[in-house]
C-alpha positions in Angstrom: 0.0 0.0 0.0 1.1 3.6 -0.6 0.6 4.3 3.1 3.1 1.6 4.0 5.6 2.9 1.5 5.3 6.5 2.9 5.8 5.3 6.5 8.8 3.1 5.5 10.3 6.0 3.6 9.9 8.3 6.7 11.3 5.6 8.9 14.4 5.3 6.6 14.9 9.1 6.7 14.7 9.1 10.5 17.2 6.2 10.7 19.6 8.0 8.4 19.4 11.1 10.6 20.0 8.9 13.6 23.2 7.7 12.0 24.4 11.3 11.5 23.3 12.5 15.0 24.3 9.7 17.3 27.9 10.9 17.7 27.0 14.5 18.2 23.8 14.9 20.2 22.3 12.0 22.1 18.9 13.7 22.5 18.6 14.3 18.8 19.6 10.7 18.0 17.0 9.4 20.5 14.3 11.5 18.9 15.1 10.1 15.4 14.9 6.5 16.8 11.5 7.4 18.4 10.3 8.7 15.1 11.4 5.6 13.2 9.7 3.4 15.7 6.5 5.4 15.4 6.4 5.1 11.7 6.9 1.3 11.9 4.2 1.2 14.5 1.8 2.9 12.1 2.4 0.0 9.7 2.1 -2.8 12.2 -0.9 -1.3 14.0 1.0 -0.6 17.3 -0.6 2.3 19.0 1.4 4.0 21.7 0.3 6.5 24.4 1.7 9.4 22.3 -0.6 8.4 19.4 -3.6 8.4 21.7 -2.7 11.8 23.1 -2.3 13.2 19.6 -5.9 12.1 18.8 -7.2 13.5 22.0 -5.6 16.9 21.6 -6.5 17.0 17.9 -10.1 15.9 18.1 -11.4 17.0 21.5 -11.5 20.3 23.3 -9.6 19.9 26.5 -9.6 22.6 29.2 -12.5 24.6 27.8 
């Protein structure tokens, strides 16, 4: 599916950035690994707490 292809491409980009950042800034490298994992999770159907919070803040009015 094209959706899978897009997520795999984004995962590959994040992993490439991880390879460049891991010797310079550990925080940036960790963020790239997190993004890569998230893209793979969208293909496999794994939903994490961050995904749930994204939906809540996007679709519901909180604090009003």
